[in-house]
C-alpha positions in Angstrom: 0.0 0.0 0.0 1.5 3.3 -1.1 1.4 6.4 1.2 0.0 8.6 -1.6 -2.6 7.2 -4.0 -1.5 6.9 -7.6 -4.2 9.3 -8.6 -2.6 12.2 -6.6 0.7 14.0 -6.5 2.6 14.8 -3.3 1.5 18.4 -3.6 -2.1 17.4 -4.0 -1.9 15.2 -0.9 -0.2 17.9 1.1 -2.8 20.4 0.0 -5.7 18.1 1.2 -4.0 17.5 4.6 -3.6 21.2 5.1 -7.1 22.1 4.0 -8.5 19.5 6.3 -7.2 21.6 9.3 -8.6 24.9 8.1 -12.0 23.5 7.1 -12.4 21.7 10.5 -11.4 25.0 12.2 -14.1 26.7 10.1 -16.8 24.3 11.1 -15.8 24.3 14.8 -15.6 28.1 15.1 -18.5 29.1 12.9 -20.7 26.0 13.1 -20.9 25.3 9.4 -19.1 25.6 6.1 -16.1 23.3 6.5 -17.6 20.3 4.8 -18.6 22.2 1.7 -15.2 24.0 1.6 -13.3 20.7 1.9 -15.6 19.1 -0.8 -14.9 22.0 -3.2 -11.1 21.6 -2.8 -11.1 17.8 -3.0 -13.1 18.0 -6.2 -10.3 19.9 -7.9 -7.6 17.2 -7.4 -9.3 13.9 -6.8 -11.0 11.4 -9.2 -14.7 12.2 -9.3 -15.8 8.7 -8.1 -13.5 8.9 -5.1 -14.6 12.3 -3.8 -17.8 11.5 -2.0 -16.6 8.3 -0.2 -13.2 9.7 0.9 -14.9 13.0 1.9 -17.2 10.9 4.0 -14.4 9.3 6.0 -12.6 12.6 6.6 -15.8 14.3 7.7 -16.7 11.4 9.9 -13.4 11.9 11.7 -13.8 15.7 11.9 -17.3 15.6 13.2 -16.5 12.8 15.6 -13.8 14.9 17.2 -16.1 17.9 17.3 -18.9 15.9 18.9 -16.5 14.5 21.5 -15.2 17.9 22.5 -18.8 19.1 22.9 -20.4 15.9 24.0 -21.9 17.3 27.2 -24.1 19.7 25.1 -25.4 17.2 22.6 -29.2 16.7 22.4 -29.2 12.9 21.8 -32.9 12.6 21.1 -32.5 14.7 17.9 -29.5 12.6 16.9 -31.3 9.3 17.4 -34.2 10.2 15.2 -31.9 11.7 12.6 -29.9 8.5 12.5 -33.0 6.3 12.0 -33.9 8.4 9.0 -30.3 8.3 7.7 -30.3 4.5 7.6 -33.3 4.6 5.2 -31.8 7.3 3.0 -28.5 5.5 2.8 -30.1 2.3 1.6 -32.0 4.1 -1.1 -29.1 6.2 -2.2 -26.8 3.2 -2.5 -29.1 1.7 -5.1 -28.8 4.8 -7.3 -25.4 6.5 -7.0 -23.3 3.8 -8.8 -25.3 4.4 -12.0 -24.2 8.0 -12.4 -21.3 8.9 -14.7 -18.3 10.9 -13.4 -19.3 14.0 -15.4 -22.8 14.0 -13.9 -21.3 13.8 -10.4 -19.1 16.8 -11.2 -22.0 18.9 -12.4 -24.1 17.9 -9.3 -21.3 18.7 -6.9 -20.6 22.1 -8.6 -24.3 23.1 -8.5 -24.7 22.0 -4.9 -21.7 24.1 -3.7 -23.2 27.1 -5.5 -26.6 26.5 -4.0 -25.2 26.1 -0.5 -23.5 29.5 -0.8 -26.1 31.6 -2.6 -29.4 29.7 -2.8 -32.3 30.0 -0.3 -32.3 27.5 2.5 -35.6 26.0 3.8 -37.1 27.8 6.8 -39.4 25.3 8.6 -42.1 26.8 10.8 -42.5 26.1 14.5 -45.2 23.5 13.7 -42.5 21.2 12.2 -40.4 20.9 15.3 -41.1 17.2 15.7 -39.0 14.1 15.7 -40.8 12.8 12.7 -39.6 15.8 10.7 -36.0 15.2 12.0 -36.2 11.6 10.9 -37.5 12.6 7.4 -34.7 15.1 7.2 -32.2 12.5 8.1 -33.5 10.3 5.3 -33.5 13.0 2.7 -30.1 14.5 3.5 -28.4 11.1 3.6 -29.9 10.3 0.2 -28.5 13.5 -1.1 -25.1 13.0 0.5 -24.6 9.9 -1.5 -24.4 12.2 -4.5 -23.1 15.6 -3.4 -21.0 14.6 -0.3 -21.7 17.7 1.9 -25.2 18.3 3.1 -24.2 20.1 6.2 -26.0 23.3 5.4 -29.3 21.4 5.1 -28.8 19.5 8.4 -27.8 22.7 10.1 -31.1 24.2 9.2 -32.9 21.3 10.7 -31.0 21.5 14.0 -31.4 25.3 14.1 -35.2 24.9 14.3 -34.8 23.8 18.0 -33.1 27.1 19.0 -30.3 25.5 20.8 -27.4 27.3 22.4 -24.5 27.7 20.0 -22.5 25.0 21.8 -25.4 22.6 21.8 -26.2 23.4 18.1 -22.6 22.6 17.0 -22.4 19.4 19.1 -25.8 18.1 18.1 -25.2 19.0 14.4 -21.8 17.2 14.6 -23.3 14.1 16.1 -25.9 13.9 13.4 -23.2 14.2 10.8 -21.3 11.4 12.4 -24.3 9.1 12.0 -24.9 10.2 8.4 -21.3 9.8 7.3 -21.0 6.4 9.0 -24.1 5.1 7.1 -22.6 6.5 3.8 -19.2 4.9 4.4 -20.8 1.5 5.1 -22.9 1.7 1.9 -19.9 2.7 -0.2 -17.9 -0.2 1.3 -20.7 -2.7 0.5 -20.7 -1.3 -3.1 -17.1 -2.1 -3.4 -15.2 1.2 -3.1 -11.5 0.6 -2.3 -10.9 2.7 0.8 -7.6 1.0 1.4 -5.8 3.0 -1.4 -6.6 6.3 0.4 -6.1 5.1 4.0 -2.8 6.9 4.8 -4.2 10.1 3.3 -7.5 9.8 5.2 -5.7 9.2 8.5 -3.5 12.3 8.0 -6.5 14.4 7.0 -8.5 13.2 10.1 -5.5 14.0 12.3 -5.2 17.6 11.0 -8.9 17.9 11.1 -9.1 17.1 14.8 -6.3 19.6 15.4 -8.4 22.2 13.5 -11.4 21.3 15.5 -9.5 21.8 18.8 -8.2 25.2 17.8 -11.6 26.3 16.3 -13.4 25.3 19.5 -11.7 28.2 21.3 -13.3 30.6 18.8 -16.7 29.2 19.0 -18.3 31.8 21.2 -16.7 34.7 19.4 -18.2 36.7 16.6 -17.2 35.6 13.0 -15.1 37.7 10.7 -17.4 39.0 8.0 -14.6 39.8 5.6 -13.2 36.3 6.0 -16.7 34.9 5.2 -17.0 37.0 2.1 -13.7 35.9 0.7 -14.5 32.3 1.5 -17.7 32.6 -0.5 -15.8 34.1 -3.4 -13.2 31.3 -3.4 -15.8 28.5 -3.2 -17.8 30.1 -6.0 -14.7 30.1 -8.3 -13.9 26.5 -7.3 -17.5 25.4 -8.0 -17.5 27.3 -11.4 -14.3 25.4 -12.4 -15.9 22.1 -11.3 -19.0 22.9 -13.4 -16.7 23.6 -16.4 -14.9 20.3 -16.0 -18.2 18.4 -15.6 -19.6 20.1 -18.7 -16.6 19.2 -20.8 -16.9 15.6 -19.7 -20.6 15.5 -20.2 -20.6 16.9 -23.7 -17.3 15.2 -24.8 
């Protein structure tokens, strides 16, 4: 087993390991955004069919570290119902995702990143604050994550309905994502994805991701930097545009 997958250069691998730290810091300090940011960068250097499963492993590690550090604030009832829905969504998504060509995945990923940044997010009313809605959201978001990888913005909206404290929100959100990514990894494993080729890279990214989470936790209760958020949106938009261009070239080739 090689340390760096044949599909990546040393610089590509080093970039991903470094980006894992900064995106985990982003999610821990601002509550959201790291998964989409990591996805956008991974999509620039990794084979399209490897992006979602490898992203799932790295995000599992990142969210597990974040959930552990904030475990005392987690609302486990929300997590349980979300996980039950995730199991259903993962089973359905696993029957569909393998049929999609690489170019289609690139287009879907690019569109999803753009929508997460600039599109309107759902705003459920108070009447929808139920465990049934949480379970349905778990099924839908896990179905989507089989294709687009990062559904954090959608899950964050669901958790936000309960008006939790910021620490409880991030902890509960992270625990939900741990369940979702676990389901996704199991499904991709059953479908035959070769995780072993990316194992050293994933271990390194999980390690730097935990470090980023630890550092970001100290900034959790502080206000976010608006200028940083603005530049992050611009960078992600450019990355998504490039991804759409690559997907369009492959789709119409």
